[in-house]
C-alpha positions in Angstrom: 114.6 116.3 135.5 112.4 118.1 133.0 111.9 121.8 133.4 109.2 123.6 131.5 108.8 127.4 131.2 105.5 128.7 130.0 105.7 132.1 128.3 103.3 133.8 125.9 101.1 130.7 125.9 103.9 128.5 124.7 105.7 125.8 126.8 109.4 125.4 126.4 110.9 122.2 128.0 114.4 120.8 128.5 116.1 118.2 130.5 118.5 119.5 133.2 120.4 117.7 136.0 118.5 117.0 139.2 119.4 119.6 141.8 120.4 122.2 139.3 119.8 125.9 140.0 118.0 127.2 137.0 119.4 130.8 137.4 122.9 129.4 137.5 122.3 127.2 134.5 120.8 130.1 132.5 123.6 132.4 133.4 126.2 129.9 132.1 124.0 129.1 129.1 123.5 125.5 130.0 119.7 125.9 130.4 118.3 126.5 126.9 115.6 129.0 127.8 116.3 132.6 127.2 112.8 133.1 128.5 113.9 132.8 132.2 114.3 136.3 133.6 117.0 136.7 136.2 119.5 139.3 137.6 121.3 139.1 140.9 121.0 135.4 141.7 121.0 136.1 145.4 117.4 136.5 146.3 117.6 140.2 146.6 116.1 141.6 143.3 113.1 139.3 142.7 113.6 139.3 138.9 113.6 135.5 138.8 110.2 135.3 140.6 108.2 132.5 139.0 104.8 131.0 139.6 105.2 127.2 140.0 102.4 125.6 137.9 103.4 122.0 138.5 105.9 120.2 140.8 105.6 122.7 143.7 104.8 119.9 146.1 108.3 118.6 145.8 110.0 121.9 146.7 111.3 122.8 150.1 109.5 125.5 152.2 110.2 129.0 151.1 113.4 130.6 152.4 113.5 133.8 154.5 114.7 135.6 151.3 111.7 134.4 149.4 109.3 135.3 152.2 110.8 138.8 152.4 110.8 139.4 148.6 107.5 137.6 147.6 105.3 138.1 150.7 101.7 137.0 150.1 102.5 135.8 146.5 104.0 132.7 148.0 100.5 131.5 148.8 99.8 131.8 145.0 102.7 129.5 144.2 105.4 132.2 143.5 109.0 131.3 144.2 112.5 132.7 143.5 114.2 130.4 141.1 117.7 131.5 142.3 116.8 130.1 145.7 115.7 126.6 144.5 117.5 123.4 143.4 114.6 121.3 142.2 115.0 117.5 142.3 111.8 116.7 140.4 110.1 117.9 137.2 108.8 121.4 137.4 106.7 123.8 135.3 107.0 127.5 135.9 105.7 130.8 134.5 107.0 134.3 135.0 103.9 136.0 133.4 
């Protein structure tokens, strides 16, 4: 699957395994984007909150942790990357 991270007006893309958790991959340096911000990896801190620009239609409904942490931002396309294991191409931004 292709993951794209938009930061500072630039798009950085890489292929990652389907079903991979981007926070886990970034933490073990398998996801080549130092642009992805993360911290706890458990849905508590919200540091990995990202707005899904493309591919959101393929994601499951937000988890209870996402609803608690993100509130009304969910309606604007924000999700917690630590709570997702995408199966399809996705483009995100943390700006």
